[in-house]
Residue, then its C-alpha position, 0 to 999 in steps of 0.5 A: m356936368d359940374r361948373f368946371d367942366a362947363m367952363r372948359v366946354f365954354c372955353r372950347v366953344v369960344e376957341r373953336r368958334s363952333f359948337t360942333l368942333a368943340a364937341e369933337d374936341t371934347g368927345l361930347p355930343r353936340s347937344t351936351v355942349t349946347d346944353a352946358v353953355k345954355q345952363l351957364e348963361a341961365r346961371l349967370g343971367v347973361r348971354l355969353l355967345q352970339r350965335t348965327t347959323r354959320h358963326v359963334s362968337p363971344t359977346l362982351d360979357g362972354e369974352a370977359y367970362y372967357q378970360r376969367c375962366l381961363s385964369i380959373l382953369a389954369d389955377i385949378e390945373d396948377a393946384e392939381g399938378a402940384f400934387a399929382g407929380a405933373r409932367p410938362k406938357g403943351l406946345l414949346r416954341v424955340d427960336v434959335h440960330g441954325t448953327l446953335a440948333r444944329h450943334f446943341v438943340l437937335p442932337s439932344l432933341p430925341s432924348f428930350l422928347e423921350t423924357y417929355p413925350e407930352i411936349e409938342f414942338 
């Protein structure tokens, strides 16, 4: 597993607060997720996660590293997306008055979702 994949795995563990749930999300065995975090901690020389039998939470160093990882991974995706003809994806939240939604947003929604299938509302 390269550094960027390890960063992604670590971020998932922090977000889900669980090695098991992070493993399910990434499609990796739990042992691989655990090893990736252990290798990150060994390479950095700091403890990133506080582990108990029921709970996983980032340490202060882990929280700082998590924030940096988010920034780095977003930059990588932006750089790759610029050359891959990336299409918009992710969660979109829309706050609009009922009348406007009924007359403008809802009639256009099916065609918008067909054009951008990776957008979630």
